[in-house]
N, C-alpha and C positions, 0 to 999 in steps of 0.2 A: 645545508644551504642557508645563506644569510637571510634572504627574503622568503616569506611564506609563498608557496606556489598556490595557484588556483586549486589544484588538486588537493593540497593540504587543507585549505580553507573549506572546501566542500566536504571532505572526509571528516574532519574534526567537528564541523557543525552538525553533520548528519549523525555522527556517533553520539553527540550530546543530546540531540533530539530523540534518538532511538532509546538512549538510556532513560531519559525523562519519561517517555511513553511506557517503557517496560516497568519502571518503578510504579507508575500509576496502575498499570494492568495487574501487576503482582498483588496489589491490594485485594484483587478479586480473583486470584488464582488463574490469571490469564497472561497473555503476552501481547506485545505490539503487533506481531504477525497475525494473531487471531483477530485482534480488533480491526486491522487493515482488511482482512478477508471478510469480516462481517460487513464492513462498509462497502465492499465491492460487490456484494450479492444483492440483487434487486429484492427488496423486502416483500414485494407483492407477488411477483411472477417467478422469482428465483432466477438463476443464471445458468446457462449451459456450461457444463464443466470445461468444455473445449474453449469457451470464450473467457473463462475466469483467469487463466494464466496470462494470456496476452494483455488483458485489461489491467492486471496488477504488475505486469512486467516481470513475471516470475517463471522459472523453469518448471516443467511438469512434475519432476521428482520432488522438489521442495514443496510445491503446492499439495502434492499427494499426502505427504506427511502431515501437513497442517490440517487438511480436510479430514484425515483419519482421526486425528486427535479431537477435532471439533465434533465429529460424529459421535465419538465415545463419550464426550461431555454433554451430548444432547443439544448442541447448538444448531446443528444442521441435519437435514435428511436428504438422501439421494433418491430421486424419482426418475423413472424412465421418461425420456423426452418424447412427447406425443408426436412431434414433427419428424423425429429421426429415431427409429427404433434402436439404433446402436448407441445413441448418446444418453447422457444423464443430465438432469436438471438438479442443481444444488439449491435447496430451499432452506430458509431459516425456520427453525421451530419457534414456538412462542418464547422459550427461554433465549434463543438466539436473537430474537427481535428485541428483547429486554436489554441484552448485552450490547446490541448494536446502538441502541439509544444512548447508553452510557459512553460507548466509544465515540459516537458523534459529538456528544457534549464535550469530551476531552479535546477533540480536534478543534472544535469551535472556540473553546477557551484559549487554546494555544494561538489560533489565528487572530482572535480579537486582541489578545495581549500584545502580539507583535504589531498589529495594525495601530494600536494605541501608542506605540513607541516610535514608529517609523512613518515618515510622510508618504502620502499616496504616490508622489512622484518617484521616491526612492524604491518603493515596492514595485512600481511599474517597470523601472529599470532592472530590478532584480529578476522579475519574471521574463523580461526580454533576454537578459543574459542567460538565464536557465534554459529557455527555449533554444537559444542559439547553441549552447553547449550540447544539449540533447540532440539537436539536428546534426551537428558536426560529428558527434560520436556515432549516432545511429546510421548515418549515411556515409560512414567511413571516410570522412573528409580530413581526418587527422592521420590515421594509419590506414593504408589500404591492403587488400589481400595479397598484393605482390611483395609487401614489406615483410621481412622475416625477423 
């Protein structure tokens, strides 16, 4: 293709961001996925395991592997959900809270760096476009189930 597609711009941008975060996380023997998970867990109350996947937009099998690794590293603990005996609450350990602070600092540094280079108006348009794309994809407005 001669012109870059929207898909291409999204994909290459995200891959660059992902690589950047993974390089930062590797300095601390971690990954971007671990940092994202740490940021998605409520640091005070923990988060029900059933709510974590949808909150992160991840499939249960991918999340299971990440949680297992995080538990082995001592970042999280699984506790029975007092409101639902079948469920589990994922809680951060003290070590997990420390790593969460580091992850949050990296995300805020990225956000502030971008905000310093791009006008508020352009960022507003970026968010509007991103929300529209997400809506169109999630609500099957591009391809529907009858398309094969």
